[in-house]
TORTI-748835 format. One line per 10 residues: number of its first residue (from 1); their letters; for each residue x, y, z of C-alpha. Coordinates in steps of 0.5 Angstrom, whole numbers, padded with zeros to 4 digits, always signed. Layout:
BEGIN
NUM> A> X/Y/Z | ...
# end
This chain:
BEGIN
1> MVKKGWMTLA> -0105/-0013/+0025 | -0105/-0009/+0018 | -0098/-0004/+0020 | -0094/-0009/+0024 | -0094/-0014/+0019 | -0092/-0006/+0014 | -0086/-0006/+0021 | -0085/-0013/+0020 | -0084/-0013/+0012 | -0079/-0005/+0013
11> CALGLWAALR> -0075/-0010/+0019 | -0072/-0014/+0014 | -0071/-0010/+0008 | -0067/-0005/+0013 | -0063/-0010/+0015 | -0063/-0015/+0007 | -0060/-0006/+0005 | -0055/-0006/+0011 | -0052/-0013/+0009 | -0053/-0011/+0000
21> LPAAAAWSFA> -0048/-0005/+0003 | -0040/-0005/+0002 | -0037/-0007/+0006 | -0033/-0002/+0005 | -0038/+0003/+0009 | -0035/-0001/+0015 | -0032/+0006/+0015 | -0031/+0014/+0015 | -0025/+0018/+0015 | -0027/+0025/+0017
31> DVPAGAWYEA> -0019/+0026/+0014 | -0021/+0023/+0007 | -0026/+0028/+0003 | -0031/+0026/-0001 | -0029/+0026/-0009 | -0022/+0026/-0008 | -0017/+0023/-0013 | -0016/+0018/-0008 | -0022/+0016/-0004 | -0024/+0009/-0007
41> EVYRAAEQGY> -0018/+0006/-0005 | -0017/+0009/+0001 | -0024/+0005/+0002 | -0022/-0001/-0002 | -0014/-0001/+0002 | -0017/-0001/+0008 | -0023/-0006/+0007 | -0019/-0011/+0004 | -0015/-0010/+0011 | -0008/-0007/+0008
51> MTGVDETHFN> -0008/-0001/+0010 | -0012/+0001/+0016 | -0014/+0008/+0019 | -0008/+0012/+0024 | -0016/+0012/+0028 | -0022/+0010/+0029 | -0024/+0016/+0025 | -0017/+0018/+0021 | -0014/+0015/+0016 | -0008/+0022/+0014
61> PLGNVTRGMV> -0007/+0020/+0008 | -0003/+0026/+0006 | +0003/+0023/+0012 | +0008/+0020/+0010 | +0009/+0013/+0010 | +0015/+0009/+0013 | +0018/+0003/+0011 | +0016/-0002/+0018 | +0010/+0001/+0014 | +0010/-0002/+0008
71> VTVLWRMEGS> +0014/-0008/+0009 | +0007/-0009/+0014 | +0002/-0008/+0008 | +0006/-0013/+0004 | +0006/-0018/+0009 | -0003/-0017/+0010 | -0002/-0018/+0002 | +0002/-0023/+0002 | -0004/-0027/+0008 | -0001/-0025/+0014
81> PAPSSPSGFS> +0004/-0031/+0013 | +0009/-0033/+0020 | +0015/-0032/+0020 | +0021/-0039/+0021 | +0026/-0033/+0026 | +0026/-0027/+0027 | +0029/-0021/+0023 | +0036/-0019/+0025 | +0036/-0012/+0025 | +0038/-0008/+0030
91> DVAEGAWYAQ> +0033/-0003/+0031 | +0028/-0008/+0030 | +0025/-0010/+0037 | +0020/-0016/+0037 | +0015/-0014/+0040 | +0014/-0009/+0034 | +0007/-0009/+0030 | +0013/-0009/+0024 | +0017/-0013/+0027 | +0013/-0021/+0023
101> AVSWGREAGI> +0013/-0016/+0017 | +0021/-0014/+0017 | +0023/-0021/+0019 | +0018/-0023/+0014 | +0021/-0019/+0009 | +0028/-0020/+0009 | +0028/-0027/+0008 | +0024/-0027/+0002 | +0028/-0022/+0000 | +0024/-0016/+0001
111> AGGDGQGAFH> +0025/-0013/+0006 | +0034/-0010/+0007 | +0037/-0007/+0011 | +0043/-0001/+0011 | +0050/-0006/+0010 | +0051/-0005/+0018 | +0045/-0009/+0021 | +0040/-0003/+0021 | +0033/-0003/+0018 | +0031/+0003/+0020
121> PEQDVTRQEL> +0024/+0001/+0020 | +0021/+0009/+0021 | +0025/+0013/+0017 | +0020/+0017/+0012 | +0021/+0014/+0004 | +0020/+0017/-0002 | +0017/+0015/-0009 | +0024/+0011/-0011 | +0025/+0006/-0006 | +0017/+0005/-0005
131> AVLLTRYDQY> +0018/+0003/-0013 | +0023/-0001/-0011 | +0019/-0004/-0006 | +0014/-0006/-0008 | +0018/-0009/-0015 | +0021/-0014/-0009 | +0015/-0016/-0008 | +0012/-0017/-0015 | +0019/-0021/-0016 | +0018/-0026/-0010
141> QGVTLAEGAL> +0012/-0028/-0013 | +0015/-0029/-0020 | +0012/-0023/-0023 | +0017/-0022/-0030 | +0020/-0015/-0030 | +0016/-0009/-0034 | +0021/-0003/-0038 | +0018/+0002/-0037 | +0020/+0009/-0042 | +0024/+0013/-0037
151> NLFDDANQIS> +0026/+0018/-0042 | +0018/+0020/-0042 | +0020/+0024/-0036 | +0024/+0030/-0034 | +0028/+0028/-0028 | +0028/+0021/-0030 | +0037/+0022/-0029 | +0035/+0023/-0022 | +0033/+0017/-0021 | +0039/+0013/-0018
161> DWATEGVQHA> +0041/+0007/-0021 | +0041/+0003/-0015 | +0032/+0005/-0016 | +0031/+0004/-0024 | +0029/-0003/-0024 | +0024/-0002/-0020 | +0022/+0005/-0022 | +0022/+0002/-0030 | +0018/-0004/-0027 | +0013/+0002/-0023
171> VGMGWLEGSG> +0013/+0006/-0029 | +0011/-0001/-0033 | +0007/-0004/-0029 | +0003/+0003/-0029 | +0003/+0004/-0022 | +0007/+0010/-0022 | +0005/+0016/-0027 | +0009/+0023/-0026 | +0006/+0030/-0026 | +0008/+0035/-0030
181> GEIDPDGLAT> +0012/+0031/-0035 | +0017/+0029/-0027 | +0017/+0023/-0024 | +0020/+0026/-0018 | +0023/+0020/-0015 | +0025/+0024/-0009 | +0019/+0026/-0006 | +0016/+0022/+0001 | +0011/+0018/-0001 | +0004/+0019/+0002
191> RAQLAVLLDR> -0001/+0013/+0005 | -0006/+0015/+0000 | -0001/+0014/-0005 | +0000/+0008/-0003 | -0007/+0006/-0002 | -0008/+0008/-0011 | -0001/+0004/-0013 | -0004/-0002/-0009 | -0011/-0002/-0012 | -0007/-0001/-0019
201> MATPAMG> -0003/-0008/-0017 | -0009/-0011/-0017 | -0011/-0009/-0024 | -0004/-0008/-0027 | -0005/-0005/-0034 | +0003/-0006/-0038 | +0006/+0001/-0041
# end
């Protein structure tokens, strides 16, 4: 009887411990090394449902971010609202996995096209383009734009005119940081970087 009682207690404690595990424990990405600078942020993005793995066991943290991917993440952050109509972009099929997100993004003023009727959802996103898309989401949320000090970066003159406001906001909010004194506006954004920026958006540090 004593042995059975201890087994029952052990099972109960085991169940309690399992329930106490963070939701992120439901994921285990083989390509996200323990201690990586993006590890915690990747798992938080997965836990919140903003980003998913490329399959059940891989996140592809160093993979490039696409326009369709960014808009889909922002749409998920907003609660995946149903758009009132299709996007109207010639290269966004209604059945595409990003179709609803792009339609919502266009209605919200976040997803702009190329001026010729196309959105280019599979196109890789640069760091300055990512800053602009995230800034548009903040504008949609009614956030006052920050004015980050771009003169702190040696390559600030490489930021495109159309992206200046977005990069200023991203820097001022503490989302986008440089490396070695450079902001690298034309460098391609990775999935790991997107996860980190999403985490910073949740806890902005005005600067």
